[in-house]
N, C-alpha and C positions, 0 to 999 in steps of 0.2 A: 736420097739413102738414105735407109735406117742404119739406128743402132745401136746394140745388144748393147744389155751391161748384164755385166758376168755375177759370177757368184763369189768371186774373188775382188769385184772392184773395179774388171780392165776394162775397157767400154772400148767392141769393135763395133767396125763395120758389118750393117746384115750382109751372107750370103747363105744366098734359097743354096747351096750344089752345097753344102753340110746338113741340113734336112734334109735332098734327099739323096745322103750317101747313107747317111743317120740308122734311117728307113727303109733301104734298101740291108745293108748288114743287120737290124733288125726282124728280115726274113722279109718284110715288106717287099714287093717285082718298083722297077723299074720308071713304073707310069705312077707307080701307089706314091710314086717320092717326087715325081712330075703334079703332080696332085697338090696333092699336099703342101708342099712347096712353094708352090699358085694359090692358094689356101691361106697359110700362114701369111705372104708379102698382100692382097689383096686386109684380112685381118688383121691389119697391123697401119692400116687409119686408119681404125677404129679404135685402138690401146693406146699410140706408142707418144709418147707426151712429150714435147720438143722435138721430134723425134726418133727417144729414145724407150726404149720396149726391157725390160728385166728379162733374163734369156730363162727364170724360171715358168715368168709367164709366153712362154714361148714355145718350151716343154714340157704343159700341162695343151696345152692350145696341140701340139703332136699327137700324143696320148688323144688324146678325147675321138682327133677325127678321124685317126688311124683303126679308132678299136670300130672304130662304125664300119671298116672295107675290108681289116684284117685282122677280128683282134686276137691270134696272136702273136702277128708280127707285133700291134700295142703291146700285147704285153711280156713280149720279149725290151723293146724301146726302153718300159717305165726301169726290169727287171736292173736295167746297165745306169750306171750313176762312175762321174772322173773322176 
């Protein structure tokens, strides 16, 4: 199980459902959310260091992948900041 380093320094378990939900809230479809979450999970193998990946990297990768399949949702996703 991968961990995510949040910008506040907190470390949480990686939850692909959060990506799916965020893509849907940004205007993407459920299928797009699932596809991107699956791609992110595979990509984590390449970028995680000791099982931990920075949340900012995940966010950037989601935007990159979403841009390829739904530019409007990507723009909405990018505009949202917690």
